[in-house]
N, C-alpha and C positions, 0 to 999 in steps of 0.2 A: 501752097502744097499739099492744102485738103483734097485736093480732086485729083490729084493721083492715084491711081489703082493699087490698091492695099487687097493682098491672096490671104484667107484664112484657111488652112488647108485642118479639118476635124472641126470646122464651123456650127457643127451640127452637136458634138460635143459639148459638155461641161462645160469647158475652162474657154473651147475656143467661139460658144456663145454668150458667154460672160466677154470677152474679148472684144467682139462685132459691138455687143452692145457700149462698152466704155467707147471705144472709136468715134460712133454713132455720137453718144452722147460731149465729146472733143469735139464735133464739126469737122468731121472724115464725111465726105458724100459717096465716093466710089471704093466701093467695098466688093469683092466678090467672093463668097461662103461656098466650101466643097464639103460634101460629106459623101458618104456611104451606105448612108442610110436613104429610106425614102424620106421628103421634107416630112410627114404626118407624124416624123420619129424625132425628129431634132429637137431636142432639149427647153433651144428658143429659136425662133422664125422671125426674121427682118424681112417685112414687104417691101423697105427702101431699097435694099442689096442684092445684090445678085444670085441668087441660089441656084447652086450647080449640085446634083446628082450623079456622081463619079465616083469609080474606084481606082482611087491618086497609086494600088499597085503597079497597074498600067502603064507604061510612058509615054501614050497619046492624050491619053488623058492629062496628065500632069503637064503637058504640052500647051496643050489648052487651057489647062490653068492659070499655068505663068504667062501666056500672049498679054504684053504689055503693061506688067507691072512693074509696080517700084519698089515694093515690098512684098517678102512673103514670110506668112508664119506658118512653122508646122507644127500642127498638134495633131496632127492624125497618128493614132495607131494604134492595133488591137488588144486592149488591157483591161484590166481593171480590177480587182480587190485582190488580196495573197491567197484565197480560193483559186479566181482563176488564173493566175498566171501561174501556180503551182500545177492546177492542172489540162496547161495548153501553153506547152510552151513553144512547140510546132508554128501556131498561130499567131504569139507572139512576134517570133522571129520572122515572118514574113512580114512583116511590118519595114523590114529594112528595104525594099522595094520600094516602099513610097519617098522615104528619102533619097534614096538612091538619084529614084527617075525625078524628082524635085531639083534636085541639086545641081542635073542636067540641064534639065527644063529652065530651071533659074541662067544661070551660066549664061543658054545660049537665046533668052530674053535680055540679058543685061538688067537682070534686075538687082536695083542698088543696095537692099537689106535682105536677110534671109534669116530668119528666127528658128534656132531647134529647140524642141521641146526634150530636155532630158532626164535626166530622173535619177532620185539617191539609189537607185535598185545596182547604178554600175560600179557603187564603192566595196572595197576587199572585204570579204566574208570574214575573212581572219581578223579585221580587226572589228565585228561586230558579235561577238558571241558571248561577251556578258551585259547585265542590265546596268549596269554601271558603265555605260558606254560612255569615251571620251570623245569630243564629236567630231567630224567626220569635216576632215577639211579638203580641199579641191586635190591636193597631191596624195589623199588615201585610194584613188580610184584606180592606183598602179605600186605593184605588180596587181595587173587584172584579173582578179577572182570574183563577178560579179554574181547576180542572181542568175539563177540559169535559165537560157530563155527569154526573159524579158530583159533581163539586165546584162547580157550579152550585144542585146540587136541596140540597143541604146548607145554603149559603149562605145561599138566598133560606129556606128553612125554619126557619134562624134568623131571619130576621127576623119567618117569623111567629109563634115563639115571645113574639117582642120584644111586638109589636103585639096578641097575647093579654091579654101583663101589663096592659101601658100603657092599652088597650081594655073589658077585660072583668073584671082584676082576679086574673088564674088565674096563680099562681104561677109562672114557668115560671125553670127552671135549663139551661144550655143549654156543654157539655164540648164541646171539640175532640179529638178521640183523636187520638196519633201512634202508628200502627201498635204494635195492642198485639198479642203473641202468647203462644202456652203449650202446654200438653198441653189435650186433647176440642177441637180445633181442625179447620178444615181442611187437611189437608197432601197431600193429592192430587184431579186432575180439572180443574184448571184455574180454582178459586176463591182459590187457597192462595196466602196472601203471602213475601215473600220469607224467614223465615226459618225458615216448615214446607218451605218449596219445597228449597232450598238442606241442610235435614237431608235431606231424602228422596231426592235426588240424591246424596249420599254416601255411605248408607244401599247406596242400588242399588248405586251402582257396588261397594264393599265386597261387595256379595252376589255382583253378577254378575264382579266380576273384571275391569270396564272402568274405569281410572281415568282416567276423560275427568270431566270437568267442565264444562257451558255453563252460562256467563254471561251474562243478558244487560242489550249496554250493554258501554262496555269496562272495568266492576266496578269506576269512579274514585269512581261517583254516591255519596253521601252519605245517609244517614240517623239516623234513630235508635229504637228501639224497647223498648219499656213492655211488662212482665210482666205478665200477668191479673192477681194478686194486687195489687202495686199500682194498677191499671187499678181494680177493685172499695173498694179504701178510698177515690180520689178521688172517685170519685163517689158516693160515700154524704156524702163532707164536701161534696162541692160543694150534691149536690141539698139537703138543709139546710143551708146559709148562705144571706150575705145576700147574694151575689153575685148580679147583678142581668144581667151582660152573659157573651158566650159568653167561656170562657178556657181556656186550655190544658192539657192532662191528657196529659203524655207524659215519657220520659223524657229528658236531656238529654244524652246519653253518646252524641254521636255517632262512629259507624264507615262505610267504605266496604265498599261491595256484597264486594271482596275481604278484606276484615277480619273479616267476615262469614263468608262461607267460611273462612277459615283458624280462623278461634274453631270451626267445626264438624269441619273436619278434625284439628282436636288433640282435640276432645273422641275421635272414632272412632278417631283414631290411624290416619290415611291422607291421601296426599300423593295430590293428584292433577293431570292435566296439564289446564291451562286453556283454555278453549277459549270466545272471545268474539262473541256472537251481535249484531252490531250494527243490527242489521234487528229487531231482538226488542222489545218495549212496554219502556221504561225509567224514564220519568215522568221528573220536572224533576231539575235536577243535582244540586240537592242542599238538604235539610228536616232545618231541626232547631227542636226545640221550646225557646223563652226560658221560664225556668219561673220571674221573679221575681214575679211576679204574683202566681200560687199559693204561693211560697213565705212572702211579704207576708203573703197574707189569711190562709192557711190552715196557715199552718209541714207544709207535704205536700212531700215530695221522693222519689221512688224509691226504694224500699230494695231492692232486687235487682241485682245487675250483670248486664251481655248475657249473660256468663260461664255464670251459675249457673242464668241462667234457661233459658239455651240446652243445657247439659246436662239440663233437667229435660225440657224439650220434647223432644229427643233420643232420650230412654230412654221417652217416652210413642210416638214415633211407631216408633221399633224395636218397638215391640209390636205396635201395629196393622199394620204393614211386616211381620211375620213370619208375624202372622194372615192376610193376603192372599195374601203369594205363598208359604206356606207355608216357610220358610226359619226359619233357628236362630240368627240375631244375639243377641246375648246382652247384657245389662245390664253384665255381671261386663268385658266389653273397655272400657266405656268408664266405670264410675268408674275401672278400676283407670289408663286413659290420663290420664283428670285430678288422681287422687292424685299422680301422678309429671310432672305437666306443670305 
C-alpha cells in the first residue's frame, strides 16, 4: 500500500511539511502535497512528491486534490499564534470551506481514510479561566463555547467530519492538537506561536544587547506544548485506529509562560528584564491536555520533554536568525549552557 496516493492538504505548512518528510522516511512513494502559498514559501519542499499550488477553499481544487487518493490529511487552515487568531477571526472562519469541500471531494473519490487536524481551541472557555486549569478531557468541548473565530471553525468542522462518517461511510479521524512546535516552523512575522516567539525574542536580546523581554499578558497563563515528532507519531496512530470521536493530541507537561521564558533563557544563557504587556492578546488563562483517553486506547504519550524540544527549536531559530540578520550567534553557546545547566 506504500504506492497508493496520500494527499496532504497544507503540505507547505509547518506540520504538513514534517508529515510529508515522515511519510517519505517510512517508504511512502506516492504523495500529493497541496498548499495555497507559492512553493518558494513552503516550509519544506520535496522534489520527489507531487507539489500543487491551489486554493482549497474552492471546491474544484479539492476535487482535483482528492482524485485517486487513498488517504487525505487535512492540515490546511489560515491560522497562527494568538496575536493572529484574535485579530483575524473572519479569515480563520473561512477555513471551514476547505474542510467542507475536501470532505465532499473525498467522499466522491472513495477515499478510505480522512484525517482532520482540529485544535484545543475548541474547548469551552469557562473551563479555562484559571491558571490552575484542570486538564481538558474530550467531553469538555461541550456545551460549545470555543475560541471565537478559529475555535468555532474547528468545532464545526469536527461535526462535519462526524456526519460525513455517519451519513456517507467516510472513515474520518479527528485529533485536537495542543500547541505543536519545533524546527522548520514560523518564528517571525506575526503568525508564530509562543515557543518560537520566545526563542526569537531572547535571541534578539542576545544579538542587540537590549536585555528586555516583552511577555504578552502577566506571564502566569498556563499551557502545554507538544514537539513535532510526538505529533507525527500521534497522527499516524489516530488515523489508522478505530477511534471515531475527536481525541486530544498534546503534551500534559503544564508550564506558565514565565516558566517557558525561563527555559529559553537558560538554554541561551541570558537573563532578561521582563516587561508585561497586559493589553496584548494572551488567550485563555489556562489550558492543558488530558491524555487519559489516548494513553488508554493507543498507549501514546509524548516522549520529548519541553526543554529538549525547545533546545532543538532554539538552535534552528538561531540559524534562521543569523541568516536573516547577518549575525553569528553560535549553536555552541546553547549546547554549552545546556550541558552545564
